[in-house]
C-alpha positions in Angstrom: 44.8 21.1 2.0 40.8 20.5 3.4 38.3 18.5 2.1 35.4 19.6 0.1 32.6 18.7 1.5 29.7 17.0 -1.2 26.3 18.3 -0.2 23.1 16.8 -1.9 20.1 19.0 -3.1 17.1 17.8 -4.1 15.0 15.4 -3.5 16.4 12.1 -2.2 14.7 8.3 -2.8 14.4 5.0 -1.3 14.3 2.9 -4.4 17.0 -0.1 -4.9 17.1 -1.5 -8.0 16.2 -1.4 -12.1 13.4 -0.3 -13.6 11.2 -3.0 -15.5 12.2 -2.1 -18.6 16.1 -2.6 -17.6 15.0 -6.1 -16.4 13.1 -7.4 -18.9 14.7 -5.9 -21.4 17.6 -8.4 -20.6 16.1 -11.3 -20.3 15.0 -13.7 -23.4 11.3 -14.1 -24.1 11.2 -10.4 -22.0 10.9 -12.3 -19.1 7.8 -14.3 -19.3 7.1 -16.6 -16.1 9.5 -14.9 -14.0 9.4 -13.5 -10.8 10.0 -9.3 -9.8 9.5 -8.1 -7.0 9.2 -4.5 -5.9 11.6 -3.6 -3.4 9.8 -1.2 -1.4 7.2 -3.9 -0.6 9.8 -5.8 1.0 8.8 -4.1 4.3 5.6 -6.4 5.1 6.7 -10.0 6.3 3.8 -11.1 4.3 5.3 -12.5 1.0 5.0 -9.8 -1.9 5.8 -10.5 -5.6 4.4 -10.6 -9.1 4.8 -12.8 -12.3 5.8 -11.7 -15.5 2.8 -12.8 -17.8 2.9 -10.5 -20.8 5.5 -7.4 -21.4 4.3 -4.5 -24.3 6.7 -1.9 -25.2 5.6 2.0 -25.3 6.8 4.1 -28.0 9.1 6.6 -26.1 7.8 10.0 -25.2 9.8 13.0 -25.6 11.4 14.3 -21.8 9.9 11.2 -20.7 11.9 8.0 -18.6 11.5 5.0 -20.7 8.4 3.1 -19.7 6.8 -0.6 -20.2 3.8 -1.9 -20.1 3.9 -5.5 -18.1 1.0 -7.5 -16.9 1.9 -9.5 -13.8 0.3 -11.9 -11.5 0.4 -10.0 -8.4 0.7 -11.5 -4.6 0.3 -8.5 -2.1 1.2 -9.2 0.9 0.5 -12.9 0.4 -2.6 -13.0 -1.1 -2.7 -13.7 -4.5 -5.2 -11.3 -6.6 -7.8 -13.1 -8.9 -7.5 -11.0 -12.3 -4.0 -9.8 -13.6 -2.8 -6.4 -12.8 -0.8 -4.4 -15.4 1.9 -2.1 -14.4 3.0 0.9 -16.7 2.5 4.0 -14.2 5.5 3.1 -12.1 7.8 1.4 -14.5 9.6 4.1 -14.4 10.8 3.7 -11.2 14.4 2.0 -10.7 13.0 -0.2 -7.3 12.4 -3.7 -9.2 14.3 -6.5 -9.0 14.5 -9.9 -10.6 14.3 -13.1 -8.6 17.1 -15.5 -9.5 15.2 -19.0 -10.1 16.7 -20.6 -7.4 15.6 -18.1 -4.6 11.5 -18.3 -5.8 10.9 -20.6 -3.5 11.5 -18.5 -0.6 8.7 -16.4 -2.0 6.4 -19.2 -2.6 6.8 -21.1 0.7 6.3 -18.3 2.4 2.7 -18.6 3.7 2.2 -15.9 5.7 -1.3 -13.5 5.0 -2.5 -10.1 6.2 -5.4 -10.6 8.7 -8.7 -9.1 7.8 -10.0 -6.2 9.2 -13.3 -6.1 10.0 -14.8 -2.0 9.8 -17.6 -0.6 11.9 -20.9 -0.3 9.7 -21.4 3.0 11.5 -19.2 5.8 13.5 -19.9 8.7 15.3 -19.4 12.6 14.0 -17.0 14.6 14.6 -17.6 16.8 17.9 -18.7 20.3 16.3 -21.1 18.1 14.3 -22.3 15.7 16.5 -23.6 18.9 18.5 -25.4 20.3 15.5 -27.0 17.6 14.6 -28.1 16.6 18.1 -29.6 19.9 18.3 -31.7 19.7 15.0 -32.6 16.0 15.5 -33.0 16.0 19.1 -31.1 12.2 19.1 -28.6 12.0 21.7 -25.7 9.7 19.9 -25.6 10.6 16.0 -24.0 8.3 13.5 -23.3 8.3 10.4 -22.9 5.1 8.1 -19.7 4.4 6.8 -18.8 3.8 3.5 -16.4 1.5 1.9 -15.2 0.7 -1.6 -14.1 -2.7 -1.9 -11.2 -3.5 -4.3 -9.2 -6.6 -4.6 -6.1 -4.7 -2.9 -7.8 -3.6 -0.2 -7.6 -6.6 3.3 -10.5 -4.9 5.3 -14.6 -5.2 4.9 -17.3 -3.9 6.9 -18.8 -6.1 9.6 -21.5 -8.1 9.0 -25.0 -7.7 11.0 -24.1 -9.3 14.7 -20.1 -9.5 13.6 -18.1 -7.6 15.8 -15.2 -5.3 14.5 -11.9 -5.7 14.7 -10.6 -1.9 14.4 -12.4 0.6 16.2 -12.9 4.0 15.4 -13.1 7.4 17.1 -13.6 11.0 16.6 -12.6 12.0 20.0 -9.1 13.3 21.1 -8.6 9.9 23.0 -5.7 9.5 26.1 -3.1 11.6 25.5 0.7 9.8 25.2 2.9 10.1 28.4 4.9 13.0 27.0 2.0 14.8 25.8 0.2 14.5 29.0 1.7 17.8 30.6 0.2 19.6 27.8 -3.8 19.2 28.9 -3.0 19.4 32.5 -6.5 21.5 33.4 -7.8 20.6 30.3 -9.1 17.0 30.9 
């Protein structure tokens, strides 16, 4: 007799762990003061964790996952955010894990921080638009100003006067990889 083959249908997930509701519901005082991590963010070398400050239950909605409103002090890639953050829309995801008290020091002692990225204040236009603007204005090298919305979660900023950007943005095709170079024979 042959073995049955199990074939899974549908979308898979990379989540490992429990929902926030399952974690805080099983802790005394709703886990206030405890440390929680999201497994999805453990791919970064810098520490990513959240310290629970406040928990609010939410009325259960029919035909939806159980959610909870949790206010946390969030440390993202080694940078502790200045204001508490509310987690609600992602609290149903089964990707949270409670950090045991005796292992919290591993996250607190990790002093790595993500390097800040300095963006240029002007970038070149896409090729077709560049040619159009050249014809219209006569400017041989038209540039466009970069608009960047600064938030507490982004580790990037625009370059100040006289400062050299750490990230160079370009609209050209760049140099093709060695594998794809044969596709461009005779074109470049």
